N, C-alpha and C positions, 0 to 999 in steps of 0.2 A: 489543127491536129494536136492531139495530146502528146505530150512529151514523155518519152520512156526514160526510166532511170538508167544510169550509166551501167554498162556491162550487161545489160539485158537480164538482170536478175529481178525476180519479183520481190517486193518489200515484205519483210517478215513482221509478224505480229509479236509484240512484246508480251511476255507472260505477266500475269497480274501478281503483284506482291501481296503476301499474306501479312497479317499483323505480327509484330515482334513477339517472341515468346516471353512470358512473364519471368522476371529474375527471381530466383529462390533466395530468400533471406536466411542468414545464419541464425541458428537458435540463440536465444538470449543467454548471456553468461550466467554460470551457476553462482548463486549468491554466496558470499564468504560466510563461514560459520560465525555465528554471533558470539560475542565474548560474554554472554550472559550465563554460561555454564558454571557449574560449581568448581571450586578449587580442587576438591577431592577427586572430582571426575577427571580433571586434567592431569593430576598427579597419578591417578590410577592408570590413565591412558599411557602416560610416560613410562610407568613401571612395566606395564604389559609389553610395550614396544621394546624396552630394554631386555626383558626376559626373552622375547622372541629373537632379538638380535644375538643374545648370548647363546641361546640354544642352537641357532643356526651356525654360529661360530664353532661351537663344540662339535657339531656334526661335520663341519668342514675339516676341523683338525683330525678327527677320526678317519675321515676319508683319505686325507693326505698321509696319515700314518699307515693306513692299510696299503697304500701304493708305495710309499718311500721307505717304510720301515719305521719303528719307533724312534723317537728322539732320545738321545742320551747326552747328558751334560757332564763333562769332566773338568774338574778343577785341577790345574797343574801348578805346583809351587816350585820355585827355583830356589835352591838352598843358597843362602848368603855366605860369602867367603868370610871366614873367621879372621879377625884382625891379628896381626903378628904378636903384640904383647900378650894377648890372652893365650895364644898357642904356646908361648914360652912358659907361662905360669903353669899351664896344664902339664907340660912335659916335665917341669920340676916336681910337681906333685906326683907324677907317675914314677919318678925316681924314688920317692919315699913311700909309694903305694904299697910295696911289699912289706915294709916295716909297719905301716899303719894297719894293714890287714892282720898281720901277726899279733899286734897289740890288741886289736878288737877281738880276735879269736880267743886270746888269753883271758880277756875280761869276761867274755861270754861263758867260757868253760870254768873259770875259777869261782864264779859266784860272788860271794861277799869278801873274799880274801884277795885284795888288790895287790898286796905286797909280793905275790908270786909273779906279777907282771912287770916288776920294776925294770928287769933286764930289757924287755921289749920297749918300754917307755924311754929308756936311755938311748937305745938304738934309733928310735924314731926322732928324738930330740937332736942327736948328733947329725943325722941325715938332713934334717931341716936346716940346721945351722950351716952345714957345709954347702947346701944348695942355695942358701940365701933366703929361705922361707922360715922366718921366725914367727911362731904363733904364740 
């Protein structure tokens, strides 16, 4: 008697395998540009690229200015403190400034006759001697 398989199940038929699908190959790489081009062509290409970059940069600056407001540049200067000796000399000259101004006014008004201004010249000289400014 023929023997039955264990468990009383009938044997299954195995499905037939199909042939493997062909593998798609990658396209060949693009050849690098040859260096046989002219020098002027490469310079022209570089100039055109730079102009395009500059134009794009200008457009971007305008767009940012439109959103953020125009840029303003302010230069601030900090006044330097005057040294002490210079301040003392200017205060002494201010002491005689009134006499100097009177002398100058006299010279300007008298024209060619300077002898009329001798009084003002003497006052200015004595002021300068007393303040230590001898010129």
